[in-house]
C-alpha positions as a LaTeX table, in Angstrom:
\begin{tabular}{lrrr}
\hline
Residue & $x$ (\AA) & $y$ (\AA) & $z$ (\AA) \\
\hline
Unk1 & 134.16 & $-51.51$ & 72.60 \\
Unk2 & 130.58 & $-50.38$ & 73.06 \\
Unk3 & 129.26 & $-53.39$ & 71.14 \\
Unk4 & 131.45 & $-55.75$ & 73.16 \\
Unk5 & 130.18 & $-54.30$ & 76.44 \\
Unk6 & 126.61 & $-54.77$ & 75.33 \\
Unk7 & 127.26 & $-58.45$ & 74.56 \\
Unk8 & 128.79 & $-59.13$ & 77.99 \\
Unk9 & 125.87 & $-57.38$ & 79.74 \\
Unk10 & 123.37 & $-59.46$ & 77.80 \\
Unk11 & 125.07 & $-62.72$ & 78.82 \\
Unk12 & 125.12 & $-61.60$ & 82.48 \\
Unk13 & 121.35 & $-60.94$ & 82.38 \\
Unk14 & 120.61 & $-64.41$ & 81.03 \\
Unk15 & 122.71 & $-66.04$ & 83.76 \\
Unk16 & 120.86 & $-64.06$ & 86.45 \\
Unk17 & 117.52 & $-65.07$ & 84.97 \\
Unk18 & 118.47 & $-68.75$ & 84.88 \\
Unk19 & 119.75 & $-68.58$ & 88.46 \\
Unk20 & 116.49 & $-66.99$ & 89.64 \\
Unk21 & 114.40 & $-69.65$ & 87.92 \\
Unk22 & 116.53 & $-72.41$ & 89.49 \\
Unk23 & 116.14 & $-70.93$ & 92.96 \\
Unk24 & 112.36 & $-70.65$ & 92.44 \\
Unk25 & 112.11 & $-74.32$ & 91.52 \\
Unk26 & 114.10 & $-75.31$ & 94.61 \\
Unk27 & 111.88 & $-73.13$ & 96.85 \\
Unk28 & 108.72 & $-74.65$ & 95.36 \\
Unk29 & 110.05 & $-78.15$ & 95.97 \\
Unk30 & 110.84 & $-77.30$ & 99.59 \\
Unk31 & 107.32 & $-75.94$ & 100.12 \\
Unk32 & 105.78 & $-79.10$ & 98.70 \\
Unk33 & 107.93 & $-81.23$ & 101.03 \\
Unk34 & 106.97 & $-79.10$ & 104.04 \\
Unk35 & 103.23 & $-79.20$ & 103.30 \\
Unk36 & 103.33 & $-82.96$ & 102.78 \\
Unk37 & 104.97 & $-83.40$ & 106.16 \\
Unk38 & 102.42 & $-81.13$ & 107.87 \\
Unk39 & 99.56 & $-83.09$ & 106.30 \\
Unk40 & 100.96 & $-86.35$ & 107.63 \\
Unk41 & 101.29 & $-84.93$ & 111.15 \\
Unk42 & 97.67 & $-83.70$ & 111.04 \\
Unk43 & 96.26 & $-87.17$ & 110.40 \\
Unk44 & 95.57 & $-86.71$ & 106.69 \\
Unk45 & 98.48 & $-88.94$ & 105.79 \\
Unk46 & 100.84 & $-91.43$ & 107.37 \\
Unk47 & 102.10 & $-90.71$ & 110.87 \\
Unk48 & 105.72 & $-91.34$ & 111.73 \\
Unk49 & 106.47 & $-92.40$ & 115.29 \\
Unk50 & 104.18 & $-93.73$ & 118.06 \\
Unk51 & 100.46 & $-93.11$ & 117.52 \\
Unk52 & 97.14 & $-93.93$ & 119.18 \\
Unk53 & 93.51 & $-94.23$ & 118.03 \\
Unk54 & 91.07 & $-91.97$ & 119.87 \\
Unk55 & 87.44 & $-90.90$ & 119.50 \\
Unk56 & 86.89 & $-87.48$ & 117.95 \\
Unk57 & 83.81 & $-85.51$ & 116.94 \\
Unk58 & 82.97 & $-85.95$ & 113.27 \\
Unk59 & 80.84 & $-82.79$ & 113.38 \\
Unk60 & 80.12 & $-79.82$ & 115.63 \\
Unk61 & 78.12 & $-81.01$ & 118.66 \\
Unk62 & 76.26 & $-78.41$ & 120.76 \\
Unk63 & 76.25 & $-78.62$ & 124.55 \\
Unk64 & 73.44 & $-80.72$ & 126.01 \\
Unk65 & 73.28 & $-83.06$ & 122.98 \\
Unk66 & 72.94 & $-86.83$ & 123.31 \\
Unk67 & 75.77 & $-88.31$ & 121.24 \\
Unk68 & 74.93 & $-90.71$ & 118.42 \\
Unk69 & 77.22 & $-93.00$ & 116.45 \\
Unk70 & 77.09 & $-90.64$ & 113.46 \\
Unk71 & 78.53 & $-87.78$ & 115.52 \\
Unk72 & 81.87 & $-89.44$ & 116.29 \\
Unk73 & 84.73 & $-91.22$ & 114.54 \\
Unk74 & 87.98 & $-92.94$ & 115.45 \\
Unk75 & 91.14 & $-91.14$ & 114.40 \\
Unk76 & 94.81 & $-92.09$ & 114.74 \\
Unk77 & 96.90 & $-89.31$ & 116.27 \\
Unk78 & 100.53 & $-88.98$ & 117.39 \\
Unk79 & 100.98 & $-89.94$ & 121.03 \\
Unk80 & 102.19 & $-86.45$ & 121.84 \\
Unk81 & 98.81 & $-84.93$ & 120.83 \\
Unk82 & 96.48 & $-87.40$ & 122.59 \\
Unk83 & 94.67 & $-85.79$ & 125.54 \\
Unk84 & 94.65 & $-87.46$ & 128.94 \\
Unk85 & 91.59 & $-89.67$ & 129.34 \\
Unk86 & 90.60 & $-89.51$ & 125.67 \\
Unk87 & 88.10 & $-92.23$ & 124.81 \\
Unk88 & 89.36 & $-95.06$ & 122.62 \\
Unk89 & 86.07 & $-96.61$ & 121.41 \\
Unk90 & 82.84 & $-94.98$ & 120.14 \\
Unk91 & 80.75 & $-97.28$ & 122.37 \\
Unk92 & 82.14 & $-95.44$ & 125.38 \\
Unk93 & 80.57 & $-92.12$ & 124.37 \\
Unk94 & 77.46 & $-92.98$ & 122.33 \\
Unk95 & 74.38 & $-92.25$ & 124.43 \\
Unk96 & 76.13 & $-89.81$ & 126.73 \\
Unk97 & 75.43 & $-86.06$ & 126.73 \\
Unk98 & 77.84 & $-83.23$ & 126.00 \\
Unk99 & 78.32 & $-80.72$ & 128.82 \\
Unk100 & 80.14 & $-78.18$ & 126.61 \\
Unk101 & 80.15 & $-77.49$ & 122.85 \\
Unk102 & 82.46 & $-79.83$ & 120.93 \\
Unk103 & 83.87 & $-78.86$ & 117.52 \\
Unk104 & 84.52 & $-81.24$ & 114.63 \\
Unk105 & 87.82 & $-83.06$ & 115.00 \\
Unk106 & 88.03 & $-82.43$ & 118.75 \\
Unk107 & 88.95 & $-85.34$ & 121.00 \\
Unk108 & 86.28 & $-86.52$ & 123.44 \\
Unk109 & 87.35 & $-86.68$ & 127.08 \\
Unk110 & 85.34 & $-87.30$ & 130.29 \\
Unk111 & 85.31 & $-83.58$ & 131.16 \\
Unk112 & 83.24 & $-82.81$ & 128.05 \\
Unk113 & 80.46 & $-85.39$ & 128.41 \\
Unk114 & 78.28 & $-86.86$ & 131.13 \\
Unk115 & 76.52 & $-90.17$ & 131.64 \\
Unk116 & 72.75 & $-90.67$ & 131.72 \\
Unk117 & 70.39 & $-93.20$ & 133.30 \\
Unk118 & 71.92 & $-95.72$ & 135.69 \\
Unk119 & 75.41 & $-94.61$ & 134.67 \\
Unk120 & 74.54 & $-91.11$ & 135.93 \\
Unk121 & 73.62 & $-92.58$ & 139.29 \\
Unk122 & 76.99 & $-94.30$ & 139.40 \\
Unk123 & 78.73 & $-91.06$ & 138.46 \\
Unk124 & 76.86 & $-88.57$ & 140.68 \\
Unk125 & 75.87 & $-90.76$ & 143.62 \\
Unk126 & 72.46 & $-90.81$ & 145.26 \\
Unk127 & 71.23 & $-87.45$ & 143.91 \\
Unk128 & 72.05 & $-87.11$ & 140.19 \\
Unk129 & 70.39 & $-84.33$ & 138.14 \\
Unk130 & 66.89 & $-85.44$ & 137.14 \\
Unk131 & 67.48 & $-84.40$ & 133.54 \\
Unk132 & 70.11 & $-87.13$ & 133.20 \\
Unk133 & 67.67 & $-89.83$ & 134.31 \\
Unk134 & 65.17 & $-89.12$ & 131.54 \\
Unk135 & 65.05 & $-91.11$ & 128.33 \\
Unk136 & 64.66 & $-89.21$ & 125.04 \\
Unk137 & 61.12 & $-87.83$ & 124.74 \\
Unk138 & 60.38 & $-88.08$ & 128.46 \\
Unk139 & 59.53 & $-85.33$ & 130.93 \\
Unk140 & 59.85 & $-85.17$ & 134.72 \\
Unk141 & 56.55 & $-84.16$ & 136.35 \\
Unk142 & 55.76 & $-83.89$ & 140.06 \\
Unk143 & 52.40 & $-84.23$ & 141.78 \\
Unk144 & 51.29 & $-84.09$ & 145.39 \\
Unk145 & 49.92 & $-87.36$ & 146.74 \\
Unk146 & 47.67 & $-87.72$ & 149.74 \\
Unk147 & 48.71 & $-91.34$ & 150.29 \\
Unk148 & 50.95 & $-94.06$ & 148.93 \\
Unk149 & 48.48 & $-96.89$ & 148.48 \\
Unk150 & 49.76 & $-100.46$ & 148.64 \\
Unk151 & 53.25 & $-99.81$ & 149.95 \\
Unk152 & 52.80 & $-98.03$ & 153.26 \\
Unk153 & 54.78 & $-94.98$ & 152.16 \\
Unk154 & 57.77 & $-97.02$ & 151.04 \\
Unk155 & 57.75 & $-96.13$ & 147.34 \\
Unk156 & 61.31 & $-95.54$ & 146.19 \\
Unk157 & 62.95 & $-94.02$ & 143.10 \\
Unk158 & 63.18 & $-96.63$ & 140.37 \\
Unk159 & 59.85 & $-98.25$ & 141.27 \\
Unk160 & 57.04 & $-98.46$ & 138.69 \\
Unk161 & 53.54 & $-97.49$ & 139.77 \\
Unk162 & 49.97 & $-96.84$ & 138.63 \\
Unk163 & 48.33 & $-93.48$ & 139.38 \\
Unk164 & 44.80 & $-93.47$ & 140.83 \\
Unk165 & 42.49 & $-90.44$ & 140.91 \\
Unk166 & 39.47 & $-90.39$ & 143.21 \\
Unk167 & 36.96 & $-87.54$ & 143.54 \\
Unk168 & 33.66 & $-86.85$ & 145.27 \\
Unk169 & 30.53 & $-86.61$ & 143.12 \\
Unk170 & 26.96 & $-85.60$ & 143.93 \\
Unk171 & 23.66 & $-86.95$ & 142.63 \\
Unk172 & 21.56 & $-84.79$ & 140.34 \\
Unk173 & 18.94 & $-84.21$ & 143.09 \\
Unk174 & 21.56 & $-82.93$ & 145.48 \\
Unk175 & 23.03 & $-80.76$ & 142.79 \\
Unk176 & 19.70 & $-78.96$ & 142.26 \\
Unk177 & 19.64 & $-77.79$ & 145.84 \\
Unk178 & 15.84 & $-77.45$ & 145.89 \\
Unk179 & 15.47 & $-79.68$ & 148.95 \\
Unk180 & 12.86 & $-81.90$ & 147.30 \\
Unk181 & 15.15 & $-84.88$ & 147.54 \\
Unk182 & 18.03 & $-85.11$ & 149.98 \\
Unk183 & 20.07 & $-86.89$ & 147.34 \\
Unk184 & 23.50 & $-88.03$ & 148.29 \\
Unk185 & 27.14 & $-88.12$ & 147.34 \\
Unk186 & 29.42 & $-90.73$ & 145.89 \\
Unk187 & 33.10 & $-91.37$ & 145.23 \\
Unk188 & 34.71 & $-92.31$ & 141.93 \\
Unk189 & 38.20 & $-93.82$ & 141.72 \\
Unk190 & 39.95 & $-94.61$ & 138.45 \\
Unk191 & 43.45 & $-95.71$ & 137.46 \\
Unk192 & 44.37 & $-92.92$ & 135.05 \\
Unk193 & 47.96 & $-93.87$ & 134.19 \\
Unk194 & 49.88 & $-97.13$ & 134.40 \\
Unk195 & 53.46 & $-98.28$ & 134.67 \\
Unk196 & 55.04 & $-94.88$ & 135.36 \\
Unk197 & 58.62 & $-94.83$ & 136.62 \\
Unk198 & 59.29 & $-92.97$ & 139.87 \\
Unk199 & 62.25 & $-90.61$ & 139.61 \\
Unk200 & 62.10 & $-89.01$ & 143.03 \\
Unk201 & 60.11 & $-89.04$ & 146.26 \\
Unk202 & 60.08 & $-85.58$ & 147.82 \\
Unk203 & 63.69 & $-84.43$ & 147.40 \\
Unk204 & 65.18 & $-87.90$ & 147.42 \\
Unk205 & 66.60 & $-88.93$ & 144.02 \\
Unk206 & 68.07 & $-92.26$ & 145.04 \\
Unk207 & 69.98 & $-94.89$ & 143.11 \\
Unk208 & 67.69 & $-96.90$ & 140.85 \\
Unk209 & 69.71 & $-100.09$ & 140.73 \\
Unk210 & 68.19 & $-103.16$ & 142.33 \\
Unk211 & 69.87 & $-104.48$ & 145.44 \\
Unk212 & 72.16 & $-102.56$ & 147.76 \\
Unk213 & 72.94 & $-103.01$ & 151.42 \\
Unk214 & 70.17 & $-103.29$ & 154.02 \\
Unk215 & 71.29 & $-100.15$ & 155.84 \\
Unk216 & 70.83 & $-97.98$ & 152.76 \\
Unk217 & 67.39 & $-99.50$ & 152.13 \\
Unk218 & 66.24 & $-98.88$ & 155.70 \\
Unk219 & 67.40 & $-95.27$ & 155.50 \\
Unk220 & 65.51 & $-94.69$ & 152.26 \\
Unk221 & 62.36 & $-96.21$ & 153.75 \\
Unk222 & 62.54 & $-93.99$ & 156.83 \\
Unk223 & 63.04 & $-90.85$ & 154.73 \\
Unk224 & 60.11 & $-91.66$ & 152.43 \\
Unk225 & 57.61 & $-92.78$ & 155.06 \\
Unk226 & 55.84 & $-89.38$ & 155.17 \\
Unk227 & 56.50 & $-88.34$ & 151.57 \\
Unk228 & 53.79 & $-86.34$ & 149.77 \\
Unk229 & 55.38 & $-85.37$ & 146.44 \\
Unk230 & 56.40 & $-87.87$ & 143.79 \\
Unk231 & 58.20 & $-87.09$ & 140.53 \\
Unk232 & 57.52 & $-89.36$ & 137.56 \\
Unk233 & 59.14 & $-89.95$ & 134.18 \\
Unk234 & 56.33 & $-89.39$ & 131.69 \\
Unk235 & 55.67 & $-88.64$ & 128.06 \\
Unk236 & 54.43 & $-85.10$ & 127.31 \\
Unk237 & 50.85 & $-86.42$ & 126.99 \\
Unk238 & 51.10 & $-88.30$ & 130.28 \\
Unk239 & 52.44 & $-85.14$ & 131.91 \\
Unk240 & 49.32 & $-83.28$ & 130.74 \\
Unk241 & 47.09 & $-86.00$ & 132.21 \\
Unk242 & 48.93 & $-85.81$ & 135.54 \\
Unk243 & 48.63 & $-82.03$ & 135.66 \\
Unk244 & 44.90 & $-82.26$ & 134.90 \\
Unk245 & 44.42 & $-85.00$ & 137.50 \\
Unk246 & 46.03 & $-82.77$ & 140.11 \\
Unk247 & 43.53 & $-80.00$ & 139.27 \\
Unk248 & 40.60 & $-82.47$ & 139.33 \\
Unk249 & 41.72 & $-83.63$ & 142.76 \\
Unk250 & 41.78 & $-80.05$ & 144.01 \\
Unk251 & 38.50 & $-78.91$ & 142.45 \\
Unk252 & 36.39 & $-81.98$ & 143.31 \\
Unk253 & 37.55 & $-82.73$ & 146.83 \\
Unk254 & 39.55 & $-85.74$ & 145.75 \\
Unk255 & 42.97 & $-87.21$ & 146.05 \\
Unk256 & 45.74 & $-88.77$ & 144.03 \\
Unk257 & 47.33 & $-92.03$ & 145.08 \\
Unk258 & 49.73 & $-94.54$ & 143.59 \\
Unk259 & 49.87 & $-98.32$ & 143.72 \\
Unk260 & 53.17 & $-100.13$ & 143.46 \\
Unk261 & 53.71 & $-102.60$ & 140.60 \\
Unk262 & 55.68 & $-105.81$ & 141.01 \\
Unk263 & 59.23 & $-105.85$ & 139.71 \\
Unk264 & 59.16 & $-106.43$ & 135.95 \\
Unk265 & 55.35 & $-106.29$ & 135.74 \\
Unk266 & 54.40 & $-104.38$ & 132.57 \\
Unk267 & 50.84 & $-105.68$ & 132.15 \\
Unk268 & 48.07 & $-103.11$ & 131.83 \\
Unk269 & 44.37 & $-103.27$ & 132.57 \\
Unk270 & 41.85 & $-101.99$ & 130.02 \\
Unk271 & 41.81 & $-98.21$ & 130.46 \\
Unk272 & 41.52 & $-95.29$ & 128.10 \\
Unk273 & 44.79 & $-94.26$ & 126.52 \\
Unk274 & 45.35 & $-90.68$ & 125.42 \\
Unk275 & 47.18 & $-90.45$ & 122.09 \\
Unk276 & 49.80 & $-87.77$ & 121.73 \\
Unk277 & 47.87 & $-86.14$ & 118.87 \\
Unk278 & 44.43 & $-86.50$ & 120.45 \\
Unk279 & 42.27 & $-83.96$ & 122.22 \\
Unk280 & 43.19 & $-83.42$ & 125.89 \\
Unk281 & 40.78 & $-85.08$ & 128.32 \\
Unk282 & 38.70 & $-83.22$ & 130.88 \\
Unk283 & 38.04 & $-84.36$ & 134.43 \\
Unk284 & 34.88 & $-86.28$ & 133.51 \\
Unk285 & 36.60 & $-88.10$ & 130.64 \\
Unk286 & 39.54 & $-88.83$ & 132.90 \\
Unk287 & 37.18 & $-90.59$ & 135.32 \\
Unk288 & 35.05 & $-92.24$ & 132.65 \\
Unk289 & 31.81 & $-90.44$ & 133.60 \\
Unk290 & 29.50 & $-88.08$ & 131.69 \\
Unk291 & 29.88 & $-85.15$ & 134.03 \\
Unk292 & 30.95 & $-84.11$ & 137.52 \\
Unk293 & 28.75 & $-81.97$ & 139.72 \\
\hline
\end{tabular}
């Protein structure tokens, strides 16, 4: 009887082992099916049901970054997961700037990016942030002007101008101060920068598009008639030249003025250009003279 009981117990153990193995195989198969379905819903595989192609970030994009084509991709997602307003084509977001950090795979919507340039004017109205009007590599720099030469004070944002520096100089005899020769004084005026774009006149950052109704134009002209501060879009080197010119004006009893260029006129007269990697000019070099007294 003892031997018989041992045989029955051994058979029961084998059956339990086989049953456990069978259940394990079934569980593994169910897990594989579940994971395959989850992968398909996440976009890694086929999507069942209605879907839509939207623009997503292909990498992490920090806030304040100008979006390039390499930073985005088009991904097909189930309709139920598409955010309201999500962009459908990369061209709609390339060139715009992120206002918040965007993580890889995240959908791009209008609330996360902002336009630049003329599109910023259209989005923000007559006074968009200056930073959105600058092209890559440009800086906004403001200087005080004693007059708006050539346009009667009617320079407007979007115009292109030349910057003129004039200062008072003295002859060597007058500089000695010994009274042997009364000497005299002179004025030097030089165009120091050409074809700069005006971003703002005083606090007025107006629309830069050509045209518009006559009423808006008249209002802008009236507001700018007595303007004294102009903000330009300039390269870093040009910004240094403008800052120096402002000091030269102050130290040598001079003034800064601007002359308006015709629409589309990009021609330049022969003047010294300051390379970005060159030595910064001093006041005399700026004016093309040996020294200032």
